[in-house]
C-alpha positions in Angstrom: -0.2 -14.2 7.0 -2.9 -11.5 6.2 -2.3 -9.1 2.9 -4.2 -6.1 2.2 -4.6 -5.5 -1.6 -5.1 -1.9 -3.2 -5.8 -1.2 -7.0 -4.8 2.1 -8.3 -5.0 3.9 -11.7 -2.1 6.1 -12.1 -1.9 9.4 -13.9 0.5 9.0 -16.6 2.7 11.9 -15.4 2.9 10.6 -12.1 4.0 7.1 -12.6 7.7 7.5 -11.4 6.3 9.2 -8.2 3.8 6.9 -7.6 6.2 4.0 -7.8 8.7 5.6 -5.4 6.0 6.1 -3.0 4.0 3.1 -3.0 7.0 0.8 -3.7 8.9 -1.5 -1.2 11.4 1.2 0.0 8.6 4.0 -0.2 6.9 6.4 2.3 4.2 3.9 2.8 6.3 0.7 3.6 8.5 3.2 5.7 5.3 4.0 7.6 4.4 0.3 8.3 7.8 -0.7 9.3 7.6 1.0 12.6 5.2 -1.5 13.7 5.3 -5.0 14.8 4.1 -7.8 12.3 4.9 -5.8 9.5 6.5 -8.3 6.5 6.7 -6.2 3.7 5.1 -4.3 0.7 5.0 -5.2 -3.0 3.9 -3.3 -5.9 2.5 -4.9 -8.8 2.4 -3.2 -12.4 -0.1 -4.5 -14.9 1.8 -6.0 -17.6 -0.9 -4.8 -20.4 -2.8 -1.5 -18.8 -0.7 1.1 -18.2 -0.8 2.9 -15.2 -2.7 0.3 -13.6 -0.9 -1.1 -10.0 -1.5 -3.2 -7.2 -0.2 -2.9 -3.7 0.0 -5.7 -1.5 1.0 -5.1 2.2 1.7 -8.4 3.9 1.2 -8.4 7.9 1.9 -11.4 10.0 -1.7 -11.5 11.1 -5.0 -9.5 11.1 -4.3 -8.5 14.6 -0.8 -6.9 13.8 -2.6 -4.9 11.2 -5.6 -3.8 13.3 -3.1 -2.8 16.0 -1.1 -0.6 13.6 -4.4 1.0 12.4 -5.3 1.7 16.2 -1.4 3.2 17.1 -0.6 5.2 14.2 -1.5 8.8 14.7 -3.0 9.9 11.8 0.4 9.3 9.6 -2.0 7.0 7.5 -4.3 9.8 6.6 -1.6 12.2 5.9 0.3 10.0 3.5 -3.2 9.1 1.8 -4.2 12.9 1.5 -0.5 14.0 0.2 -0.8 11.1 -2.5 -4.4 11.1 -4.0 -3.1 13.6 -6.5 -0.6 11.0 -8.1 -3.9 8.6 -9.1 -6.9 8.4 -10.9 -9.0 6.0 -9.1 -8.4 4.0 -5.7 -10.1 0.8 -5.3 -9.8 -1.4 -2.1 -9.6 -4.8 -3.4 -9.9 -7.1 -0.1 -8.1 -8.6 2.6 -6.6 -12.0 1.9 -4.6 -14.9 3.9 -2.0 -16.2 2.9 0.7 -19.0 3.6 3.8 -18.0 5.6 
């Protein structure tokens, strides 16, 4: 399993919108579901630091994720630009391998 993790600091007045958009039923997951190899998206909320979140996008393989990146027609960029006003900070944490 191949997992992509991002960290976000969300503006206090945008938390509900962010949780909807980045959660397992949100727009990001809907985009990813269109491509083979996508498993799920998890949204983790920091238990101590308000507004801090991690997103974890699970793919069967790195090749599936790369195929998604190569095949999508700019939809990723459109979503990214559309939601950038929700956050104060966005940081790529890394790519991880997990057990199935």
